[in-house]
C-alpha positions in Angstrom: -54.5 40.0 11.0 -53.2 37.5 13.7 -49.6 38.0 14.6 -47.9 35.0 16.0 -46.8 36.0 19.6 -43.5 34.2 19.0 -42.2 36.5 16.2 -43.2 39.5 18.4 -41.3 41.5 20.6 -41.1 40.8 24.5 -43.5 43.6 25.0 -45.8 42.5 22.4 -45.7 38.9 23.8 -46.6 39.9 27.1 -49.8 41.7 26.0 -50.6 38.6 23.6 -50.4 36.5 26.7 -52.9 38.3 28.6 -56.2 36.4 27.9 -59.1 38.2 26.2 -62.4 38.4 27.7 -65.1 35.6 26.6 -67.4 36.8 24.2 -71.0 37.6 25.3 -73.2 34.4 25.5 -70.0 32.0 25.2 -69.2 29.8 28.3 -66.3 30.7 29.8 -63.1 28.5 29.5 -62.4 26.2 31.9 -58.9 24.9 33.3 -59.0 21.4 33.4 -56.3 21.5 36.2 -58.5 23.9 38.2 -60.6 21.0 39.9 -57.7 18.8 40.4 -57.2 18.2 43.9 -53.9 16.6 45.3 -53.9 13.6 47.3 -52.8 13.7 50.7 -49.5 12.6 51.4 -49.3 8.9 51.6 -47.0 7.2 54.6 -46.4 3.5 54.6 -44.8 1.5 57.2 -42.4 -1.2 56.7 -41.6 -3.5 59.6 -38.9 -6.4 59.3 -40.0 -9.7 60.5 -38.9 -10.8 64.0 -36.2 -13.3 64.8 -35.9 -15.8 67.5 -32.8 -15.9 69.3 -31.6 -14.8 72.6 -30.3 -11.1 73.0 -31.7 -10.1 69.4 -33.3 -6.9 69.5 -35.1 -6.1 66.1 -34.5 -3.1 64.2 -36.8 0.3 64.7 -39.5 0.9 62.4 -38.9 2.8 59.3 -41.0 5.5 58.1 -41.4 6.3 54.4 -42.9 9.4 53.0 -43.8 10.2 49.5 -40.2 11.6 48.7 -39.1 8.3 49.2 -41.3 6.7 46.5 -40.8 9.0 44.0 -39.4 7.8 41.0 -36.0 9.6 40.0 -35.2 9.9 36.3 -31.9 8.0 35.6 -28.8 10.1 34.3 -29.1 11.1 30.3 -26.2 9.2 28.7 -27.6 9.6 25.5 -26.2 12.9 24.2 -22.6 12.2 25.2 -23.0 8.9 23.2 -24.4 10.5 20.1 -21.8 13.3 20.1 -18.8 10.5 20.1 -20.6 8.5 17.2 -20.8 11.8 14.9 -17.2 12.5 15.8 -16.2 8.9 15.0 -18.0 8.9 12.0 -16.7 12.2 10.8 -13.3 10.9 11.5 -13.7 8.0 9.6 -15.6 10.0 6.8 -12.5 12.1 6.5 -9.9 9.5 6.4 -11.7 7.6 3.5 -11.8 11.0 1.2 -8.2 11.4 2.3 -7.0 7.8 1.2 -9.2 7.9 -2.0 -7.9 11.3 -3.2 -4.3 10.1 -2.2 -4.4 6.6 -4.3 -6.1 8.5 -7.2 -3.6 11.2 -7.2 -0.4 8.8 -7.5 0.5 6.9 -10.6 4.0 5.4 -9.9 6.5 3.2 -11.4 8.5 5.5 -14.2 9.2 8.5 -12.3 8.7 10.8 -15.2 5.4 9.1 -16.4 2.0 10.5 -15.4 3.1 11.3 -11.7 1.1 13.5 -9.4 2.7 14.3 -6.2 0.3 14.0 -3.2 -1.5 17.5 -2.3 -0.1 19.2 0.5 -3.7 19.8 2.1 -3.8 15.9 2.8 -0.7 16.0 4.6 -0.5 16.9 8.4 1.6 20.1 9.1 4.7 19.0 11.0 5.1 20.6 14.3 8.1 23.2 13.4 8.6 23.6 17.2 10.5 26.5 18.6 11.9 28.7 15.5 15.5 28.1 14.7 17.7 30.8 13.0 18.7 29.5 9.6 22.4 28.9 8.7 24.8 31.4 7.9 24.6 32.9 4.3 27.5 32.8 1.7 28.0 34.5 -1.7 28.8 32.3 -4.6 30.3 34.0 -7.6 29.8 31.8 -10.8 31.7 32.5 -14.1 32.0 30.5 -17.4 34.1 30.7 -20.4 32.0 31.5 -22.8 29.6 33.4 -20.3 26.0 33.7 -20.9 25.3 30.2 -19.4 22.1 29.5 -17.4 23.2 28.9 -13.8 21.1 26.8 -11.3 22.4 26.4 -7.8 20.7 23.7 -5.3 17.7 23.9 -7.5 17.2 27.3 -7.8 17.7 29.7 -10.6 20.8 31.7 -9.9 21.2 33.9 -12.9 22.9 34.3 -16.2 27.0 33.9 -16.0 28.6 35.9 -14.7 26.4 36.0 -11.6 26.2 35.6 -8.0 24.1 33.7 -5.8 23.3 34.1 -1.9 23.3 30.2 -0.6 24.2 28.6 2.8 27.8 28.9 4.2 29.8 25.6 4.9 27.1 23.4 3.0 27.3 21.5 -0.1 26.3 22.9 -3.0 25.2 21.7 -6.6 26.0 24.1 -9.5 24.4 23.4 -12.8 25.2 25.4 -16.2 23.5 25.3 -19.4 24.4 27.1 -22.4 23.1 26.4 -26.0 25.6 24.6 -28.4 27.9 23.6 -25.4 27.7 20.5 -23.1 25.9 21.0 -19.8 27.7 20.9 -16.8 26.9 19.6 -13.2 29.7 20.4 -10.3 29.6 19.3 -6.7 31.5 21.8 -4.5 31.6 22.7 -0.8 30.9 26.5 0.1 33.3 27.7 2.7 33.1 30.7 4.6 31.4 33.9 3.5 32.5 34.0 -0.2 33.2 31.2 -2.9 34.0 31.4 -6.5 33.7 28.8 -9.1 34.9 29.2 -13.0 33.9 26.8 -15.7 34.9 26.3 -19.2 32.2 25.0 -21.1 32.8 22.4 -23.9 31.2 23.1 -27.3 29.2 20.1 -28.7 26.0 18.8 -29.9 23.6 17.5 -26.9 20.8 14.7 -27.4 17.6 16.3 -26.2 13.7 14.9 -25.0 10.5 16.2 -24.8 8.4 16.9 -21.4 4.5 16.9 -21.7 3.8 19.0 -18.6 0.2 19.2 -16.9 -0.9 20.6 -13.7 -3.9 20.6 -11.4 -5.3 23.2 -11.5 -4.3 24.0 -15.0 -3.0 27.8 -16.4 -0.2 27.7 -14.2 2.7 30.0 -14.9 5.7 27.7 -15.7 9.4 28.7 -15.3 12.0 26.6 -16.8 15.3 27.2 -15.4 14.7 30.6 -14.8 12.8 31.7 -17.9 9.0 31.9 -18.3 7.9 29.6 -21.0 3.9 29.8 -20.8 1.1 28.2 -18.8 0.1 24.5 -18.1 -0.9 22.3 -20.0 2.3 22.5 -22.3 4.8 20.5 -23.8 8.3 21.3 -23.7 10.7 20.3 -26.7 14.2 19.8 -27.2 15.4 19.8 -23.5 19.0 18.6 -23.0 18.7 15.2 -21.9 20.5 13.9 -18.7 20.5 17.4 -17.3 18.2 18.1 -14.0 15.9 21.0 -14.9 14.3 23.1 -12.4 10.5 24.0 -13.2 8.7 26.0 -10.9 5.0 26.2 -11.2 2.9 29.6 -10.0 -0.7 30.4 -9.6 -2.7 32.7 -7.7 -4.1 31.2 -4.6 -1.9 28.3 -4.6 1.4 27.3 -3.3 4.5 27.6 -5.4 5.9 24.2 -6.5 9.3 23.4 -7.7 10.0 20.4 -9.6 13.7 18.9 -10.5 13.5 16.3 -13.4 15.3 15.2 -16.2 14.7 13.7 -19.6 15.9 10.9 -21.7 17.2 11.4 -25.3 14.9 10.9 -28.1 12.0 10.3 -25.7 8.8 12.0 -24.4 8.1 12.1 -20.9 4.9 12.9 -19.0 4.6 15.2 -15.7 1.6 16.3 -13.6 1.9 18.5 -10.9 -1.0 18.5 -8.4 -0.7 22.2 -6.7 -1.9 22.8 -3.1 -4.3 25.8 -2.3 -2.5 28.5 -0.2 -4.0 28.4 3.1 -1.4 30.8 4.9 2.1 31.3 5.6 4.3 28.1 5.9 7.4 27.6 7.8 7.7 23.8 6.7 8.1 22.6 3.2 7.1 19.1 1.8 9.7 17.4 -0.5 8.6 14.2 -2.3 11.3 12.1 -3.7 10.8 9.7 -6.4 13.5 7.5 -8.0 14.4 5.7 -11.2 14.7 2.8 -10.7 12.2 2.4 -7.8 13.6 0.6 -4.4 16.1 3.1 -3.6 16.7 4.0 0.2 16.4 7.8 0.5 18.8 9.4 3.4 18.8 12.8 5.1 22.4 13.9 5.1 23.1 16.2 8.2 26.1 17.2 10.0 25.8 14.5 12.8 25.3 11.7 10.2 22.9 10.2 7.9 19.0 9.3 8.9 17.1 7.0 6.6 13.6 8.3 5.7 12.3 5.5 3.6 12.4 3.4 0.3 10.8 4.2 -3.0 8.1 1.8 -4.4 6.2 1.4 -7.4 3.1 3.1 -5.6 4.9 5.8 -3.3 7.6 8.0 -3.1 9.3 9.1 0.2 8.0 12.3 1.8 10.6 14.5 3.6 9.9 17.6 6.0 12.3 20.4 5.6 12.4 23.8 7.2 11.9 26.9 4.8 15.2 28.9 4.3 17.2 26.1 5.2 19.7 23.7 3.5 18.6 20.1 2.7 20.9 17.3 1.5 19.4 14.0 0.3 20.8 10.9 -0.9 19.4 7.9 -2.8 21.3 4.6 -3.0 20.6 1.3 -4.5 22.4 -1.8 -5.0 24.9 -1.9 -8.0 23.8 1.6 -9.0 25.8 5.0 -8.5 23.8 7.1 -5.9 22.0 10.2 -6.7 22.5 13.5 -4.7 20.2 16.3 -4.1 21.1 19.5 -2.4 18.2 22.1 -2.0 18.0 25.6 -0.6 14.3 25.3 0.3 12.3 28.5 -0.5 9.0 27.0 -1.8 6.4 25.1 0.3 6.5 22.1 -2.2 9.0 20.4 -3.8 9.2 17.3 -6.1 12.6 15.5 -6.8 13.0 12.7 -9.5 16.1 11.3 -9.1 17.9 9.0 -11.5 20.5 6.3 -10.3 22.8 5.6 -13.1 24.4 1.8 -13.2 28.0 2.1 -12.0 30.5 2.3 -14.7 32.4 -1.2 -15.1 35.9 -0.4 -15.3 38.7 -3.0 -16.5 42.4 -3.8 -16.3 44.2 -6.8 -17.6 45.9 -10.1 -16.2 48.9 -12.0 -17.8 50.1 -15.4 -16.3 53.3 -17.0 -17.4 55.2 -20.1 -16.3 54.4 -23.8 -16.9 52.4 -24.2 -20.1 48.8 -25.9 -19.9 47.7 -24.6 -16.6 44.0 -23.4 -16.5 43.6 -19.9 -15.0 40.2 -18.8 -13.5 39.4 -15.5 -12.2 36.4 -15.8 -9.8 34.1 -18.5 -11.7 35.3 -17.4 -15.3 38.3 -19.4 -16.9 40.3 -16.8 -18.6 42.4 -19.2 -20.4 45.5 -21.8 -20.3 48.8 -20.6 -19.5 50.7 -18.7 -21.2 48.0 -16.2 -20.6 48.6 -12.6 -21.8 46.6 -9.5 -21.0 43.2 -11.2 -20.6 40.7 -8.3 -20.1 39.4 -8.4 -16.4 36.9 -6.4 -14.4 38.8 -3.9 -12.0 38.5 -5.1 -8.4 39.6 -7.7 -6.2 39.0 -11.4 -7.6 39.5 -14.9 -6.3 42.2 -16.6 -8.4 42.3 -20.2 -9.1 45.0 -22.0 -11.1 44.6 -25.8 -11.8 47.0 -28.5 -13.2 44.5 -30.8 -15.0 47.2 -33.4 -15.3 47.7 -34.0 -11.6 44.8 -32.4 -9.9 46.5 -30.0 -8.0 45.7 -26.4 -7.4 46.4 -23.0 -6.3 44.0 -20.8 -4.8 44.5 -17.0 -3.7 43.4 -13.5 -4.3 44.5 -11.0 -7.1 43.5 -7.5 -7.2 43.1 -5.7 -11.0 43.4 -2.0 -11.2 41.8 0.2 -14.0 43.9 0.2 -17.1 46.6 -1.7 -15.7 48.0 -5.3 -16.2 48.5 -7.9 -13.4 51.4 -10.1 -14.0 51.9 -13.8 -12.2 54.1 -16.7 -12.8 52.4 -20.0 -12.2 54.4 -23.1 -11.7 53.5 -27.1 -11.5 56.4 -28.8 -9.8 56.9 -31.4 -6.8 53.1 -32.4 -6.6 52.0 -28.5 -6.3 51.1 -25.3 -8.1 52.8 -22.3 -7.0 52.0 -18.5 -8.0 54.7 -15.9 -7.7 
């Protein structure tokens, strides 16, 4: 049996390296290099040419030995270049995969329709810096009439009334209350000091409902709706009170808990897809993705020293906000000609997705009456409201341009008028002496 010397122990390799005696009758093996004789060292004399000229001394002769004629191998730059190319290629490949996953995971537009928040593993963990102690805590006691309502405080389940919930002191809080057969309630308050209390009377009445079709990646995630276990994904949640911000918490072994705040529209079915991130260790920072309906809203971080813009929602992307776990977070979404949407969170989970709906502003009205010279044309802003006498013309509340024209003479009055909600503003217009006056 022949044993490969490279596979044996050092001792065996040493024995294998000893040449065996040649078999009888066989010619001895000759080392081809044993007859090689190195040439004698070479020397060369290099003589510089002489130059004519007074006082010129030619340089001395230079003797070049064999070492000087030896060709030295150049430095090997190939290895570091190959390493740099491998690193660059790996980085480009990782970037391509991340961008492909990110784009495939997001379907924007209607925030409640087939939206998949970006995965946490695709987002760089923000440097949390030196640990900061959380703000002081406060106890918030909640009571309702009648009792038995589900209470949600800053996006977290707080229990069934009467209940008490520990939140943060001297911070804004959002309390949501839900009781079957009664109108849902949302209340904003400031928790001052170490203890605060709220007592709410719930009005009975029918509530419009909608449906939420919920899915997750991976599936089979446990779903808690407003603090109550309701099953595992995928599932369809029916008869949810419309216009109410529900708290959905998804949990699955091996993945970070993910909390979603979303509402549903009356008599409609909304779809929601949550992509959960694998748990790879304890986190001190949470990722909060904010979507708005309609899109184009500016998301602002509200802090004690002012507001800081975080970005604007688009048809493709929401706004990503990083927040410290076990700290409060206050966000505002604003858009022209819409009422702002507020979100207060007690950050507990590593991942949040917020769907904020901005309602158009409620238009309020007052009235305008103009007496005086008959036949004068009255304009409020660009709109004509009638000819004098004008009585209780319906006008939007607010400040407007007031123009009164005497078409017979071409004279006019221009000024400002303020219309208050549910009140009538009265004026007297007179056309005389070549001018129009209003009092």
